[in-house]
C-alpha positions in Angstrom: 35.6 48.2 335.9 36.7 51.5 337.2 37.6 54.7 335.3 41.1 55.4 335.5 41.9 58.9 336.2 45.0 60.0 334.2 46.6 63.1 334.8 47.3 65.0 331.6 50.8 66.3 332.3 51.8 62.5 333.0 52.2 63.3 337.0 51.9 60.5 339.6 49.1 60.4 341.8 48.9 59.8 345.6 45.1 59.3 347.4 44.2 62.5 349.5 43.5 59.9 352.5 46.8 58.3 352.8 47.7 61.9 354.3 45.6 61.1 357.3 46.2 57.4 357.6 48.8 55.9 359.7 51.5 54.7 358.9 51.7 56.4 355.6 50.8 59.9 356.8 54.4 61.3 357.4 55.9 59.9 354.1 53.1 60.9 351.6 52.9 64.1 353.2 57.0 64.6 352.5 56.7 63.2 349.0 53.9 66.0 348.2 55.9 68.7 349.5 59.4 67.8 348.3 58.6 66.1 344.4 55.8 68.6 343.5 57.1 68.0 339.9 56.5 64.2 340.5 53.7 63.6 342.9 49.8 65.0 343.3 47.0 64.5 345.5 43.9 63.2 344.2 40.8 61.6 345.6 41.2 57.9 344.1 38.7 55.2 344.2 40.0 51.9 345.1 43.3 52.6 345.1 46.1 54.4 346.8 48.7 55.2 343.9 48.7 55.9 340.5 52.0 55.7 338.5 52.1 57.4 335.1 53.4 55.5 332.2 54.3 56.8 328.6 51.9 54.7 326.1 53.7 53.0 323.7 50.6 51.1 322.4 46.8 52.0 322.2 46.8 48.4 324.0 48.8 49.2 326.8 47.0 51.7 329.8 49.3 54.7 330.3 48.9 54.1 334.3 49.8 51.4 336.8 47.8 51.3 340.2 49.1 50.5 343.5 46.9 49.8 346.9 49.0 49.9 350.2 48.4 47.1 353.1 50.1 46.8 356.5 50.5 43.6 358.4 48.5 45.3 361.1 45.7 45.7 358.5 45.4 42.4 356.9 44.4 40.9 360.1 41.0 42.8 359.6 38.4 40.8 357.8 37.6 43.9 355.6 40.9 44.2 354.2 40.7 41.0 352.0 37.4 42.5 350.5 38.9 45.8 350.1 41.6 43.9 347.8 39.0 42.1 346.3 37.2 45.4 345.3 40.7 46.7 344.0 41.1 43.9 341.8 37.6 43.9 340.4 37.9 47.5 339.6 41.5 47.1 337.8 40.5 43.5 336.2 43.8 42.4 337.7 45.9 44.2 335.0 48.5 46.9 335.6 47.8 46.8 339.1 49.6 45.5 342.3 49.8 45.4 345.9 52.5 46.7 348.2 52.5 45.0 351.6 54.0 46.8 354.4 56.4 44.3 356.6 56.2 44.9 360.5 60.0 45.5 361.2 59.0 44.9 364.9 58.6 41.4 364.2 61.0 40.4 361.7 60.5 36.8 362.3 56.6 37.1 362.0 56.7 39.5 359.2 57.6 37.3 356.1 55.3 34.7 357.5 52.4 37.3 357.4 53.9 38.2 353.8 54.0 34.5 352.5 50.5 33.7 354.0 49.0 37.2 352.2 50.6 35.9 348.7 49.2 32.4 349.2 45.5 33.6 349.9 46.0 36.2 347.2 46.7 33.5 344.4 44.2 31.5 345.9 41.5 33.9 345.1 43.0 36.3 341.9 46.3 36.7 340.3 47.8 40.1 341.3 51.4 40.5 342.3 52.2 41.4 346.2 55.5 43.4 346.7 56.9 43.5 350.1 57.9 47.1 351.7 60.5 47.0 354.7 59.5 50.4 356.2 57.0 53.6 355.1 60.4 55.8 354.5 61.2 53.3 351.8 58.1 53.8 349.8 59.4 56.9 347.8 62.7 55.0 346.6 60.8 51.7 346.2 58.1 53.8 343.7 60.7 55.6 341.9 62.4 52.1 341.3 59.7 50.2 340.2 58.1 53.0 337.9 61.7 53.1 336.1 61.3 49.2 335.5 57.7 49.9 334.4 58.7 52.2 331.8 61.3 50.1 330.5 59.1 47.1 329.8 56.3 49.2 328.7 58.5 50.2 325.6 58.3 46.0 325.0 55.3 44.7 322.9 52.1 44.4 325.3 51.3 41.0 326.8 48.7 40.1 329.2 49.9 40.2 333.5 50.7 37.0 334.7 51.3 38.2 338.1 53.4 35.1 339.5 55.6 34.8 336.9 56.1 39.0 336.8 56.8 38.6 340.2 59.7 36.0 340.3 62.4 37.8 338.8 62.3 40.3 341.8 62.1 37.4 344.4 65.9 37.2 345.2 68.3 38.7 347.7 70.5 41.8 347.0 68.6 42.6 344.0 69.8 40.4 341.6 67.1 39.3 339.3 66.6 35.7 338.6 67.6 34.5 335.1 65.2 33.7 332.5 66.0 30.3 332.6 65.4 30.0 336.2 62.1 31.7 335.9 60.9 29.2 333.4 62.0 26.0 335.5 59.9 27.5 338.4 57.0 28.2 335.9 57.2 24.5 334.9 57.9 23.0 338.2 55.2 24.8 340.2 51.3 25.6 339.5 51.2 28.5 341.7 52.9 30.2 344.6 51.4 28.1 347.3 52.9 25.2 345.9 56.4 26.8 345.8 56.0 28.4 349.5 55.5 25.4 350.4 58.7 24.1 349.5 60.7 26.9 350.7 59.5 26.6 354.0 61.2 22.8 354.3 64.7 21.3 353.6 63.1 18.7 351.2 61.5 21.6 349.4 64.5 23.8 349.2 66.2 20.6 347.7 63.6 20.1 345.0 63.8 24.3 344.1 67.6 23.8 343.8 67.1 21.2 340.9 65.0 23.5 339.4 67.0 26.6 339.2 70.5 25.3 340.4 72.5 25.9 343.5 73.9 29.3 342.2 70.4 30.7 342.4 68.4 29.0 345.1 70.2 30.6 347.9 69.1 33.9 347.1 65.6 32.8 346.3 65.4 31.2 349.2 66.9 34.2 351.3 64.3 36.5 349.9 61.1 34.3 351.4 62.6 33.4 354.7 63.0 37.1 355.4 67.0 37.9 356.0 67.0 40.2 353.4 64.8 42.6 355.1 66.6 43.2 358.2 70.1 42.9 357.3 
């Protein structure tokens, strides 16, 4: 497992290569210049971002690592190898993938995201989180870090990528209730099965039966991609 680089002052880290890599160059340069009290540039190994977390337990790592992947990159064979290296280096713990949707192709963007989610769950256990555009990265990271800090105060438990991602998979940022999350966890073995049902009318009826009609519309809307373009 790759050693974890932790800033002694608790600052977040951005990989130095991002300032020279499209489509991240502009937004990461802006983050480093305008938010110097929050971000520092560093040479990172297999990942792109390190979020600093308060340490409330000796078992809880004080950082959360992220890797950035675009829909254009994922078409290249070496991209999956890069993600596998990232998973191996982190052990699949306190780490996630941020997938940049292609806003020029709204219909195909979510299909690419769903395909990647299925491919990842076949290989290893790690969350894949969609990002609508590079400019949304600072706000996304700030919100995500705040949620990590809040959850970090709870007792430590091993990460279950699929289960951790489920509460976020709804339209309008309204989390799924715990009862619905439990129902989906019992009804489906993995994301591949779940996303297969999202794609068909019969499958959506099964999801509705599991989590109720009051939740199924928000859940399906998230996966069909309508949330990203409105």
